[in-house]
C-alpha positions in Angstrom: 0.0 0.0 0.0 1.5 3.3 -1.1 0.2 5.1 2.0 2.9 3.4 4.0 6.6 4.1 3.7 9.9 3.1 5.2 11.9 6.1 6.5 15.7 6.6 6.5 15.8 5.0 9.9 14.3 1.8 8.4 11.1 2.1 10.4 7.6 2.1 8.9 5.1 4.9 9.0 1.7 5.8 7.5 2.2 8.9 5.3 -1.2 10.6 5.8 -0.9 10.2 9.6 2.7 11.6 9.6 1.5 14.5 7.5 -1.4 15.2 9.9 1.0 15.0 12.8 3.3 17.5 11.2 0.3 19.9 10.6 -0.6 19.7 14.3 3.0 20.3 15.3 2.9 23.6 13.5 -0.2 24.6 15.5 0.8 23.0 18.8 4.6 23.5 18.9 4.8 22.4 22.6 3.7 18.8 21.6 6.1 16.6 19.7 5.1 15.6 16.2 5.8 11.9 17.0 3.3 12.2 19.9 0.6 13.3 17.5 1.6 10.6 15.0 1.5 7.8 17.6 -1.8 9.1 19.0 -3.5 9.2 15.6 -2.1 5.9 14.5 -3.2 4.2 17.7 -6.7 5.5 17.2 -6.8 4.4 13.6 -5.4 0.9 14.5 -8.1 0.6 17.2 -10.8 1.4 14.7 -9.4 -1.3 12.3 -9.4 -3.8 15.1 -12.9 -2.8 16.2 -14.5 -3.0 12.8 -12.9 -6.3 11.8 -14.5 -9.2 13.6 -14.3 -13.0 13.2 -17.9 -13.4 14.3 -19.9 -11.6 11.6 -20.2 -14.8 9.5 -21.9 -16.5 12.3 -25.6 -15.7 12.6 -26.6 -13.9 15.7 -23.1 -13.6 17.3 -21.6 -10.2 17.7 -18.7 -9.0 19.8 -20.9 -7.9 22.6 -22.8 -11.2 22.7 -19.6 -13.1 22.6 -18.3 -11.1 25.5 -21.3 -12.0 27.6 -20.7 -15.6 26.9 -17.0 -15.2 27.6 -17.6 -13.6 31.0 -19.9 -16.4 32.0 -17.5 -19.1 30.7 -14.7 -17.6 32.7 -16.6 -18.0 36.0 -16.1 -21.3 37.9 -19.9 -21.9 38.1 -20.6 -20.2 34.7 -23.0 -17.7 36.1 -23.0 -14.0 37.0 -25.5 -11.4 38.3 -26.9 -9.1 35.7 -25.4 -6.2 37.6 -21.9 -7.8 37.4 -22.2 -8.1 33.7 -23.2 -4.4 33.5 -20.1 -3.4 35.5 -17.6 -5.6 33.7 -18.8 -4.6 30.2 -19.2 -1.0 31.2 -22.4 -0.5 29.3 -25.9 0.5 30.5 -28.3 -2.0 32.2 -30.7 -1.5 29.3 -28.1 -2.6 26.7 -27.2 -5.6 28.8 -30.8 -6.6 29.2 -31.2 -6.5 25.4 -28.0 -8.6 24.9 -29.2 -11.1 27.4 -32.7 -11.2 25.9 -31.2 -12.3 22.6 -29.0 -14.9 24.1 -31.9 -16.3 26.1 -34.0 -16.5 22.9 -31.1 -18.5 21.3 -30.9 -20.7 24.3 -27.3 -19.7 25.0 -28.0 -18.4 28.5 -30.9 -18.4 31.0 -32.0 -16.0 33.7 -32.5 -17.3 37.2 -34.0 -15.3 40.1 -31.8 -14.9 43.1 -33.3 -17.0 45.9 -32.6 -14.4 48.5 -33.0 -11.1 46.8 -35.9 -11.2 44.3 -34.7 -8.0 42.7 -31.6 -9.7 41.4 -31.2 -12.1 38.5 -28.4 -14.5 37.6 -27.4 -15.2 34.1 -26.2 -18.8 33.5 -24.4 -20.3 30.6 -26.4 -23.0 28.9 -24.9 -26.0 27.0 -25.6 -24.4 23.6 -23.9 -21.2 24.8 -20.9 -23.1 26.0 -20.7 -25.0 22.7 -20.8 -21.9 20.5 -18.3 -20.1 22.7 -15.9 -23.0 22.5 -16.3 -23.0 18.7 -15.5 -19.2 18.6 -12.4 -19.2 20.8 -10.1 -20.7 18.1 -11.5 -18.1 15.6 -10.4 -15.4 18.0 -6.9 -16.9 18.3 -6.5 -17.1 14.5 -7.8 -13.6 14.1 -5.3 -12.2 16.6 -2.5 -14.3 15.1 -3.2 -12.9 11.6 -3.0 -9.3 12.9 0.4 -9.9 14.5 2.0 -11.8 11.7 5.6 -10.8 11.1 5.9 -9.0 14.5 8.4 -10.5 16.9 7.7 -11.3 20.5 10.3 -8.7 21.7 8.5 -6.1 19.5 5.2 -7.2 21.0 6.6 -7.0 24.5 7.9 -3.5 23.8 4.5 -2.4 22.5 2.8 -3.9 25.6 5.1 -1.9 27.8 4.5 1.3 25.9 0.8 0.9 25.8 0.7 0.2 29.5 2.6 3.4 30.1 0.1 5.3 28.0 -2.8 3.7 29.8 -1.2 4.6 33.1 -0.8 8.2 32.0 -4.4 8.3 30.9 -5.8 6.6 34.1 -4.0 9.1 36.3 -5.0 12.2 34.3 -7.6 14.7 35.6 -9.8 14.0 32.6 -10.0 10.3 33.3 -10.8 11.0 37.0 -13.5 13.4 36.0 -15.1 10.9 33.5 -15.0 8.2 36.1 -16.7 10.4 38.6 -19.4 11.4 36.1 -20.2 7.7 35.8 -20.4 7.4 39.6 -17.6 4.9 39.5 -14.4 6.5 40.9 -11.2 5.0 39.4 -9.1 2.7 41.5 -5.7 3.5 40.2 -3.3 0.8 39.2 -3.9 -2.0 41.7 -7.7 -2.1 41.6 -8.4 -0.9 38.1 -8.2 -4.3 36.5 -10.9 -5.6 38.9 -13.4 -2.9 37.9 -12.5 -1.9 34.4 -13.9 -4.0 31.5 -11.4 -6.0 29.5 -12.2 -5.1 25.9 -11.8 -8.2 23.7 -13.8 -9.8 21.0 
């Protein structure tokens, strides 16, 4: 693709992104051009990953529905409270209700009233849901492998380190704290974040 080029340093870049970064540098001289380039390329890469899905050829399975099945499959007893799914996926209760409704119709999960608190409902993985989930996991693995083809493990480790540093910067920023507060879910920095923040996968 002619939009990518190898620079004098032997490293790859995307020309339109580099040009946009240079434009921003002229208007925001206090910010390095490479910071803009990395930011925009990260956002564009995220959109490429988000739009491309190994599930769309399977009727009725979307990323969101897969993630409900994954959350249930990861539990020892393959069940979660509706409220736990809302928290882990970081979406509204209404959206989770709609997702679960579809999965119930497909016989992938079932709702079970809590025996103590009648206001609560459990979502349990059904055999058909477990079966389709187990069929999809290898697709996810192959999909990820294809994206990382030709990139060495040391390069991946470096990228993981750099992205972790960017995430840490973001999570400790004032804007992140304000956003979390607006959602009535104050951020638990570093140590507790993983327990409360959704893991965005397929």
